[in-house]
Every structure is written in C-alpha cells, then in structure tokens.
N, C-alpha and C positions, 0 to 999 in steps of 0.2 A: 900605556897610553890611553888618553881620555876618550870617553865613547863621544862620538858625534851624533846628533840627531838627524834622523833620516830626511831631512829638508835640504834644499837648495840655497847656500847661503852665499853672498857677495862680498867682497871686500877690495879695497885700492889699495896697491902697496907702492911703497914711497911717498914723497912730496907731491910728486906729479903723477898724471896719468899715465904710469908706464906700463901697467898691468892689472887687469880685471882678473881676480882669484874667484873662483866658482866652487864650493865646497859641496861634494857629494858623499853619501853613505850609502855603501852596497851590501846586501847582507847575501853570503853564498849559499844560505839554507834554503831562499826563496826564488822560484822560478821565474824565468820571463823578463820582459822589460820593465825595470823599477824607475829610473829617473829620465827627463828630459832636460836637455839645455838648449837654450835660445841664444844665437848668434846673427851677426849681418856679414852678407859678403862683402869682400874690402876689406875685412879686419886683419891683421897682420901684426904677430909680435907683440899682442895687447891681450889674450886671454890665456889662462890657465886654469886647468882641472885639478882641484885637489882632493883625491880619493881616499876614503878610509873604506877598509874591508871589515865587516862583522860577521861573525858565526853565531846566527840564533841571537843577534842583538850584543853579543860580546865581542869588543874589538879582538881583530885578529893580531899577534905580536910578528911585526916585522921589522928587524934590526938591520941597519944600515950595513953593506959590506958583506952579509949572510944572505941577502935577499936581494935578487934583479926582477925588474917589470918592464914590461913592453904595453904598447897601446895597438890592439888590433882593429882596424877597422874596415867597413866596405863600400866604397866610392863608385859610383857607377859601374856595380858589380863584379870590382876588382878590390882585392885584399891589399891593404896597405898597412904597412910596419911603421909605428912610430916610437921615438925612446921615451923613456921614464926617468925620473930619479925620486929617491927617497928623501922626505925631510919630515922630522917628527913624527915619524910613524905614517905618515900620509904618502901615497905614491902622487908624484905630480908631473903632468904633462902639459906641455904648450901645443894649443892649438894650432898649426900650421894655415897659412892664406888659403889652401887647398881645401882644408878640413873645413874652415869656416864658410867658403863657397859652396860646401854640396851638403844636403841633408843625408846624415849615414847613421848607421850602428855600431857599436863598438863594443869589445870587450877588452878587460885587463889581464895578460898572464903574468903570473908571478911565479918564480922559482927558486928554492933555496938550495944552499951548498949541497943537500945530499943528492939532487936530481928531482925532488917532489915537485909536480906542477900543478896549480890551481887556476882555473878561469872563474874571473867574476861574472855576474848576471849581466845581462844587456844595458847599456845607456844609450838613448838617443842625441842626435844634435842635429836640431832643427835651423837651417841658414834662411835668412829672409833677405830679398834683396834693398840695397840703398836706394833711397828717393832720389838723388842726384850724385853722380860720379864725379871723382876727381878730375877725369879727363874732362868732362864737358865745364866744369867750372874753370880750369886752366885754358880752355881754347876760347873763351869769350871774355870782352870787356865793353859791354854794352852800356856799363853806369859811366866810365870815362868819356866816352863817344856822346853820350845823352848829357852829359853835364857841360862839355863844351858847346854842343849846339845849343842849349838853352842859354847860356851864357852870350853868345853870338847874335842871338834873335830875340833876347826878352825886349819887348816893348811897352806890354803891361801885365798883369797879373794873369799867371797863369791856370786856367780852369781844369785841364785835364790831360793826360797823356795815355797814349793807346799805342800798344805791339802788335805787329805779326811778324812770322816769321816763317822763310822755308829756304832748305837748301843753304844752311849757313848765312843768310840775307836777312837782317834785321830791320823792320820800317817801323819807325816811330813818328806819330801823328799829334803833335802838340796844338791843343786849342786855349787860344787866351781869352780874357774877361770880355772882349769886345766882339767875341765869337770868330774872331779869325783864327786859320789853321796854319800848319807848316809842318811839312814833311822831311825827315830824315832816314837817310839809308845807311846801315853800317855793315862792314862784310866781316865775318869771322877771320881774325889772322891765323896764321901758322903758332902752334905752341910752341913756346918757347923754352929755353933749357931749365933744367930742375934747379931752383934756388936754393940759398943757403937757409937752411931751418932758422927761425927768428927765435929770439929770446921769449919767453914767458911771460904774457901781460898780467896784469895784477888784476885780483878778482873784482868785477864788477858788482854793483849795489845790487841787492836782491829786486827782482822785478815784481811788479803788482800781479797779485792774481789773476789768472784768466777766468773767463765766464765758462761756467759749466758746460761740458761737451754734451753733446746727444747721445741718447742709449745707443749702444750698439746691437747690432742683429744677432740674434740668438747663433752661438757657436754648436757645433755638433761633436757629439761625444764618442769614445769608442766603448762598443757593448763585449768585444771579445778579440782576443789576439793570439794567435797560435801559428806554428812552423809547420808547414806541410811535409809531404815525403820528399820533396826536391828540396829540400832546406830552404826554403823563401819563407819572408814573414807576411802572413796575411791579417790584415784588418777588417772588422766589419765595424762600422759606424752607426750610431743612433738612428739614421735616417735609412739604413737598411742597406746603402750602398756597401762593396767590398773594395778592398785595395791589395795590390800587390806589390811589398816594397823590395822585391829582391831577395837573393841569397843569403843568409845571414850566418848560415853553420859554418864555423871554421874547420879546419883540419884537425883530424884526430890526434889529440896529444897524446904524450908517452904515459906509460900505467903509472899510477901514483904509489907510493909507499903504503902498505898498510896502516891503517888509523888505529888508535887506541880502541880498546873495547868501549863502547858506550854504557850508559847506566841503563840497569834492567827496566822495562818497559813496564807499564801495568798489566795483570792478569786478562787474558781474552776471555770473552764470554764461553761457557760449555757448549762445544757444539755436538751434535748426534753422532755416535759410535753405533759400533754392532757389538752385541755381546754374544750371538749364537748363530752359527750357520749350519743347517743341515738340509739332507735332502729327505723328502716325506716318501711315503711307500708307494706314493703315485709317480714318484721320479720327479719332483718338482722342487726347486730350490727355495727353501723357507728363512728369511733373515730375519732375525730379532734385533732390534735396536735400544738403545740405553734407555729409552722413555717409555719402554714396554710394548709398543707398535711393533707388528709384524706384517711383513710383506711377502706373496709369493711373486717369485721372479719367472715363474716358467718352467716348462720340463726342462731337464740336463740330462734324464738318463734316458738312452735311445730304446728303442724296442728290442727285444730277442733275436738275436742272429741264427741263422740258418746252422745246423748239425756239421760241424767240420770233417773234413775226411779223415779216416782213419789212417793213424800214424805207423810208419815201419818198425817191425820186429827190431825188437832190442838184441842187443849183444848178448850172448851167451856168459853168464856168469862163470866164474873160477869154481871149481871144486871143492865143497866143502872139508875140513878137516875129518878124520876117520874116526868114529866113535869107539867107546869101548866095546867089547865082546860080549854081549849079554848070557844069561844063564840058559842052558838048554831046557827046552819046554818038550812036554810030555807028546808024545805022538798022538795026532788027531785023527779021528775017522775020516774015511775018505768021504767028500762030499759030491752029489750029482752034479751035473755040469748043467750050468743056467741058460735059458735063452736069451738071446740078443735082444736087447731093448731098444726102442726107437727114438730117433733124433728129437731133442727137445725144441720147442718155438724160441724166437729170441724174444729175449725179455726187454719191457717198457723202458725208456729213458728214465733217467731219474729226477727228482726236483732240484731246481736250482738252490745251491746252497748259502748258507748266510754270507752276509759283505765282511771279509777279514778286516782286522785291523792295519790303519794307516803304517806304510813303510816308512824307514827313517827318512827325514827330510821331503816327505813329499808332499805338504801343505804349509804355506807361509799367511801371513798377515802383515799389512801395512798400515800405518795411520799417518797422515802428514798434513802438516799446515800450508794453507795456499793463500796468495793475494795477487792483485795485479802487481806486473812489474814497476808503473809508475802510479803516482797518486792520483794524476788526473790524465785522462786523454780523450781527445775529439776523434770518434771512431769514424769521419767521412772518408772513405777509402782506406782506412787503415784498420789495425786492430791490435788488441791487449792480451799479450799473453802472461798466463799465471805463472808466478813463482812459486817453487816448491821446497819446503823446509820439511826435513825428515824427522818424527817425533819416534815411532816405533816401527820396527822391520823385523821380524822376524822370519826365519827360513831361508835365507839368503836367496830368494826367487825374485826380488825387485831390487833394481838399481836405480838411482835417480842422479841428475846431471842440471845443475839450475832449473831452466824450466822443462827438464825432458824428464819422462818416465819410463823405463823399459822392463817389460814382461818378459821373462826369460821362457823359450821353448820349452815344449813338452807339459804343458799345464793348460787348464782352461780357469779364467780370473773373472770375478765380478768386482766391478769399479763402483763405486758410488760418489757423486759430488753432491755436497750440501754447503749452501753457507747464504750469505747476504749482500746485494751489490746497491750501489747510489747511481742514479740514472739523473743527468739532468738533459733537457732539449732548449733551444733558443729558437726553435721553428715558427715564427709567428704567422707564415703563410698556411699551416695545417693544426692551428691552434694546438700547439703542444704536443702533436703527437710522437711517439719514439716506441722504438723496436731494437731489442738485442737477442743474438743467436749464439751458440757454441758451438764450436768444431774440435775436433780432437786431433786433428795433424794426420791421421793413418787413415780413415776411411772418409773417402771424398764424398760419399752419400749420406753422412753423418752431418746433419745441419739441425740443430735442436733449439727451437726458440724458447728463453729462458725468461722473457719479460715483454709485455707488449701493451700499451695505453693508446687508446684513441679519444679525444677528447672534442666534442661537437659544442657549437655555439660559438662566444664572442673570441676573438684572436688574443692569445696572450703572449707575453714576451718571453716567459722563461717557467720553466717546471724544474722540481728536484723533488724525488721520490725515491723512496726505500723499498725494496724487494727481497724476497728471500726464495730460493728454489731449493728442489731435491730430486735428483733422477739416478737411477742405475742402469748399468749397460754391461753385456757378459762379452768378453774378447777371449777368442781360441787362439792359443798361442802354442797348438800342437806341433806344428811342424816349424815354425821359425818365432825368433824375437819379434816381439812388437812394442815399437817406440810412441809413445802418446805424447802431444804437444798441443794442451788445452789452450783457446785463445777465443777471447769474445769478438765478435763482429757486430756491426750496424746491419739492421734489415729496414731500417726507416731512416731518411736523411737527417742530416743535422743533429744526430744521438752524441750525447758525450756521457762516457763512463766516467764517474767521479773515483771510485774505488769498489774493491771487492776483497772480501774475508771469508775464509770456509775452512772445509777438511775435504779431503779424499782418503776414503777408505778401500783397501784394495784385500782381497781374499783369494785364494787358491782353491779351486773347488774338488780338486782331487787328491 
C-alpha cells in the first residue's frame, strides 16, 4: 500500500461534481485528535472520507474481504454507527446529511477475520451553516415580479431600486432619472413541487480577479486537549477559555490478539541499587547503595523484653540400656557422716547470645523496573499509577501483577523508590507553579511530596522540568499480606506528568 502524507487532500470524482473525496492519514501510534475536516450543513451524498491507517508512519496492510471497517461518531451526545468500504487499501466512508449538519468527533473501527479489533485515533468533522438555504430560494420569485413591474412602469432612465421585506411581503421602490418614484409590493408564493433536474450547463469563461479582501481578524488556537474522567473532550484555547465538547469515549472493545514481540529498546540508564543491608549494634537498619553511599533507616530491633514465665516440667525420659557389670572394687574404709549444707542463692541471668544464622527462605530481595502507565497524563482530579516489571526476585516472598506489589505476611520489608520524572505546567494564573505527590494505595496517611516548584514574577505559558527523587519506607507485614499500589497525584492545579522511569528495591529485614 502506498504511503499517504499526513495532510488533508481533496479531489473530485467523475466528470461532474458527484463527490468530494477528502484524503486523511491517521497514525494509530499517536494519541489524541489528529485531523480536522470542514463541511457545510445541507451537504448530502457529496462528500467521502478516504482514510489511510499507519503504524508509526508505516501503512497498515488491509486486504478487502479479510478486513471490515465501521465509522463510529458522537452526534449530540449520542453514538452513531456508519458504514464503510475498502478500496485500494483505504477505508471509504460517505458522510451523511446528518453528519454534515453536526460538528462531531469520530473513530474508525477495523476488525480482521480472526476477530482482532483496532480503533483509529480521533478525527473531527466541523460543520458550518450555509449562507442561503434551498428553501429560501424556492419560495421567492422577486426577480420575475420586479422585471415585470419595471417593464410596465418604465418612463425614463431608472436611477436606483431599494427593497424592504417583512413577513414574506417584499416592497420595492423604483427611483427614476427625473426623481419620481414608484412602489411595488410582492407577496411570497407557496413552494412549488420539486422540478426535474436540468442538464449540466457549459463551463463559463473565467471571471476577472476580484479585489483583495480585507485582512481577517486573528483566530484563536488550541493550547491543549484532553479527555476527562467522564470521557468528555475538553479544550483549552489560546485566550484561556475552556470548552467541553461532550462524550468522546466509545464502548470498550473486545480484547485484541497478542501482537508480535517488538524490537529491543535501547538500554536504560543505570539506577541506584542496594549492595548490602545489615543491622548495626545499636539495632538500626543500615543500607549501602551501589554508588557507595550509606543511609541509616532508624531502629528496627526493639528493646529487650521481660523474662518469660518458667516452662512446665518435661516428660520423664525412657530408662537407658543396662550397662556392663564392672569389676569388683576393694572395700574402702567407713567414712564419717558429713553435715548438711545450706541451700545456695539463685544465679544471675546469663548474657544474650549471638544472633543465629538466617533460616532457610528467611529473607528475600527484589529489584523492579517501574514507569508510568501512560506516557502523558493530565493530573487534574486524577492520578497516574506505576507499572511494575520484575527484574530480580529471590526468596519467593514478593509477588507482582501489573501495577500492584504484594508483600507476603510474616516479615518486615524495606521499600526504596528512586527515579526521575518530567513535569509540565500550563497554569498561567500562578506563573507556572506545580506540585506532584505519591501515595502507596495502602496507608491513607502516606502522602509524600516528590516535587514542588513555585515561580514568582511574570506569568509564563508553560514549564517543562526534569526532577529526580529517592525515598525509603518500612512496611510491617508480620500479621497480614500488604499490597502496594504506587500512584502520582497532583498537589497543585493544572499539573501534567509527562513520564516517570525508575526502580523499586525491596528487602526483607528478618
């Protein structure tokens, strides 16, 4: 299939004006609204969308008979399904009169013979009203009436004609060269039946170039577009005003088939890992990182407990085997009877013994790669979760599923999160101030601010900054499993998270 440039092209089909064909190229790897098409209300059976789908700039292979397509649009907050056909590797959809008369957004749904479903990015159809409707033209015959009136009353050269109209009554005032006037009144007649279409006339000679028009007033552009939590398309214009274009989020499609494994991406930057974790003589947890730095995370060994109650007497053991008979000794002299000795005092409690070796499967470590679930997210009244990818996991005490990490009960864990994030702010009212915080989805009281900036002075339209952070927290899962769900949230209005990449290091401390 021939690659189509991502521009909107127009062509006429046939010898006459049978159809306006509008060529559109949409890339399924790019998010958001990609193309805008302009039509006029009243168009019908005259416009076709000729859509090519690309994957990262490479045309998507679509064979007729194996692939079906449909046109999904949202008109007056109601979903509308339109038919499509395939021609020459393109998806063809003829715009209906209803679609031409209403500004709307649309997606193309493509399904192959195996049931795989793919939705295109959004396109927008913008409708404008015609200057003069067919109905108004068919209900008036002012020109014929005026011609007859002039023929009946012409006495001298006509200097001018003026017209006024109200409630279907047209009044014409004719001024002659001698300054005399005459007034005529014409009533709109009822609409006649639809006439038979006439034959096409010959092309007229090209007209002379008109005078240059006046410069138009400056239009307004779009700063940013996003879909809110209700599935509605929101626009922010260059003049600061916002507009809600209604629901654009379609129904959830069926699960697609697993795609081919992509090419290996470039190697990521080295993160900071943990090379050693030990408890000091003071009972504090000491972590040593791969860059040689160490950090004390506080006391993790509690104070010495009180002496426990004495245990119950043990069960008598079995009699031992009878020993061999010894040799008969010589008879000794009878000794004197000794005095009964006094009962001795209770001895002091012995010192605490050295820490024993770790038992089998008694500790674990885990190293994970983490990033935000989407490459760009607007955090107003929303959040962005971390997607977790396992790199190293020893000891079988940690389990992961998508963006959730479960710490199995019976242990105390140290969790370290480090990485960098890109933050963008569009808040012109506070000079680009922004702030992002992180929660763990487990402890409602944990709300850790990871980045904040406040700019004083002249207002600015946009900021784009890179930040890094590193923090550690202890989780006690002695009595139950703990499931962690790390999320970024805004703590200042109009903050957008562009991306996050980092590592999560987990160590069992017992």
